[in-house]
C-alpha positions in Angstrom: 2.4 -14.7 3.9 5.0 -15.7 6.7 4.1 -17.1 9.9 6.3 -16.5 12.7 6.0 -18.1 16.4 7.5 -17.1 19.4 7.7 -15.8 23.0 6.9 -12.1 23.7 9.6 -11.7 26.2 12.7 -13.9 25.1 15.7 -11.4 24.8 17.6 -14.0 22.8 15.6 -13.3 19.7 14.8 -10.3 18.0 11.8 -8.4 19.5 8.4 -7.7 18.5 9.5 -4.0 19.2 12.5 -4.5 17.4 10.8 -5.9 13.9 7.9 -3.2 13.9 10.1 -0.1 14.6 13.4 -1.1 12.7 13.1 -4.4 10.6 9.7 -3.2 8.8 10.9 0.4 8.2 14.2 -0.9 7.1 12.6 -3.5 4.7 10.7 -0.6 3.3 13.6 1.3 2.5 15.2 -1.1 0.2 12.0 -1.8 -1.8 9.5 -3.9 -0.1 6.9 -1.3 0.3 3.9 -3.5 0.9 4.8 -5.1 4.3 2.1 -5.6 6.3 1.6 -7.2 10.0 -0.8 -8.9 12.2 -0.2 -9.8 15.9 -1.9 -12.7 17.7 -1.7 -14.1 21.2 -1.4 -17.8 21.1 -3.6 -19.1 24.0 -3.4 -22.8 23.1 0.5 -23.4 22.6 2.6 -24.3 25.6 5.8 -23.4 23.6 4.9 -20.1 21.9 2.6 -17.1 23.1 2.8 -14.6 20.3 2.5 -15.2 16.5 3.0 -12.7 13.7 1.7 -12.9 10.3 3.6 -11.2 7.8 1.9 -10.1 4.5 3.4 -8.6 1.4 2.5 -8.6 -2.4 6.2 -9.1 -3.4 8.6 -10.3 -1.0 11.3 -10.4 -4.0 11.6 -7.1 -5.0 14.5 -6.7 -7.3 15.8 -3.1 -5.8 19.2 -2.8 -5.2 20.6 -1.1 -1.9 24.2 0.2 -0.7 24.3 1.2 2.8 28.0 2.1 3.7 28.0 5.2 5.5 26.5 4.7 9.2 26.8 8.7 10.0 26.3 9.8 13.4 23.5 9.6 15.7 20.5 12.3 14.6 17.2 10.8 16.0 16.4 8.7 19.0 12.8 7.2 19.9 12.2 5.8 23.3 9.5 3.3 23.2 7.9 1.7 26.4 5.5 -1.0 26.1 3.5 -2.7 28.8 0.8 -5.4 28.9 -0.9 -4.3 32.4 -1.2 -0.6 33.3 0.2 2.9 32.2 2.1 3.6 35.3 5.4 1.7 34.0 5.5 4.3 31.3 4.6 7.2 33.0 6.9 6.7 35.9 10.1 6.0 33.7 9.4 8.4 30.8 9.5 11.4 33.6 13.0 9.9 34.7 14.2 9.3 31.6 13.5 13.0 30.2 15.8 14.2 32.7 18.5 11.8 32.0 18.5 12.5 28.2 18.1 16.0 28.7 21.9 16.7 28.1 22.0 15.4 24.6 20.7 18.5 23.0 22.2 17.7 19.8 19.8 14.5 19.2 16.2 14.6 18.6 14.3 12.5 20.9 10.8 11.2 21.3 9.3 9.2 23.8 6.3 7.0 23.3 4.1 4.9 25.5 2.4 1.9 24.2 0.0 0.2 26.4 -0.9 -3.3 25.0 -3.6 -5.0 27.4 -3.2 -8.7 27.6 -4.3 -10.5 30.9 -2.6 -13.9 29.4 1.1 -12.4 29.3 2.9 -9.9 31.5 5.8 -7.9 29.9 7.8 -4.7 30.1 9.8 -3.7 27.2 12.0 -0.7 26.7 13.2 -0.1 22.9 15.5 2.5 21.7 15.6 3.0 18.2 18.6 5.1 16.6 18.5 7.0 13.2 21.7 8.4 11.9 22.4 11.2 9.6 22.5 8.9 6.7 19.2 7.4 7.4 20.4 3.8 9.0 18.2 2.6 11.5 19.4 0.4 14.7 17.4 -0.8 17.4 18.2 -2.2 21.1 15.6 -3.4 23.6 15.4 -5.2 26.5 12.0 -7.1 28.0 11.0 -8.3 31.2 8.4 -10.9 32.6 8.6 -9.4 35.9 7.9 -6.2 37.5 11.2 -3.8 37.9 11.7 -0.9 39.7 12.5 2.6 38.3 16.2 2.6 39.1 16.5 -0.9 37.4 15.0 0.3 34.2 16.9 3.7 34.5 20.2 1.8 34.4 19.1 -0.4 31.7 18.2 2.2 29.3 21.6 3.7 29.9 23.2 0.5 29.0 21.2 0.1 25.7 21.9 3.6 24.8 25.7 3.2 25.4 25.3 0.2 23.2 23.4 1.9 20.4 25.5 4.9 20.3 29.0 2.6 20.0 27.4 0.5 17.0 26.8 3.9 15.1 30.3 5.2 16.1 32.0 2.0 14.9 30.5 2.4 11.6 28.0 -0.4 11.6 24.9 0.5 9.6 22.6 -2.2 10.9 22.2 -3.8 14.1 23.1 -7.4 14.7 19.5 -8.8 15.1 18.6 -7.4 11.6 21.6 -8.7 9.7 20.6 -11.9 8.2 17.2 -10.0 7.0 19.6 -7.9 4.7 21.8 -10.8 3.5 18.7 -12.8 2.7 17.7 -9.8 0.5 21.0 -9.7 -1.0 20.7 -13.4 -2.2 17.2 -12.7 -3.5 18.4 -9.9 -5.8 19.9 -10.4 -9.0 23.8 -10.6 -9.2 23.9 -7.4 -11.5 22.2 -5.5 -8.6 24.8 -3.3 -6.9 24.2 -4.3 -3.4 26.3 -3.7 -0.3 26.1 -3.2 3.2 28.7 -2.0 6.0 28.7 -3.9 9.4 31.4 -3.1 12.3 31.1 -6.9 13.3 29.3 -10.1 11.9 27.1 -12.2 14.3 27.6 -15.9 14.8 24.2 -16.5 13.2 25.2 -14.4 10.0 28.6 -16.5 9.9 26.4 -19.6 9.7 24.2 -18.2 7.3 27.1 -17.4 5.0 28.4 -21.0 5.3 24.8 -22.6 4.7 24.3 -20.4 1.5 27.9 -21.4 0.0 27.0 -25.1 1.0 23.5 -25.3 -0.7 23.6 -22.4 -3.3 27.1 -22.0 -3.9 26.9 -18.3 -3.7 29.8 -16.4 -1.9 29.7 -13.2 0.2 32.7 -11.3 0.0 34.0 -9.6 3.3 36.4 -6.4 2.5 37.9 -4.8 5.6 40.5 -1.9 4.5 41.7 -1.5 8.0 40.9 -2.5 12.0 39.1 0.6 12.5 36.8 0.6 9.5 34.0 -1.4 9.2 33.3 -4.5 7.2 31.8 -4.2 3.5 29.8 -7.1 2.6 28.6 -8.1 -0.8 27.8 -11.0 -3.2 30.7 -12.1 -5.6 
C-alpha cells in the first residue's frame, strides 16, 4: 500500500488525471496488473487537500519491457473534469469537437467527469495520446479559478501541440512518468532485457540517476546515435 498526499490543482506535479489515465494503464502494461486506487479529500490538512491510496498485491513484478518505438499518434482522449457543475464540460466539448474535426486520421473520444466537491474548486483538461505502437503520453492543465471558453480552447491547443511533438520526436513516455519507469527498471533483475526511449530527460530523472548511483552503485546507460533520434535508457 502506498499513500500519496498532494494538492488537487498543482500544475507543477503529476495530476490525478494523469495518474489514472496514463500512469496506471502503463504500469499494467509492464506487469503490475493488480493496481487499484482510492481517492480521498483531506478536510483536516492545511497543506494537502487530496490523498491517494494505491494498492497492489505485487509491486515487484519481474516482467521486463522494451519500449523503444513511439510510432505515430493514433488515438486521442480528451477528458474534462470539474468539481462544481456540468456547464464547464458541455460548453467546451462542443467547441473542441469543431476544432478537432479536421484531425480525421486520429480517433478522438471526449469524456466529461463531474466530481462533486464543495471544499475544492477545480477545472481540469487532460489529453491522453496513444500511439500506433501502444505508447501512452499525457498532458493536462488545472485551474482553481473559473476560466472562459476561449482560454480553455487556447490551452487545449497548446497541450495538443506539445503532446503531438513529443510523440513525433520519438518520446515513448511523457516527462511526468519517466521516474516510474526508471524505478521499475531498478526493481527488475539485471538479467531482464529492459529499455526505454525518450526524446529528452527531465531534471528530476537526472537527479534520480545520480541518487541511484550514489546509494546503490547502479548505473543507467544513456545511448544516443544522433541528435534527431531519441535517447535509449537501460541499466548496465
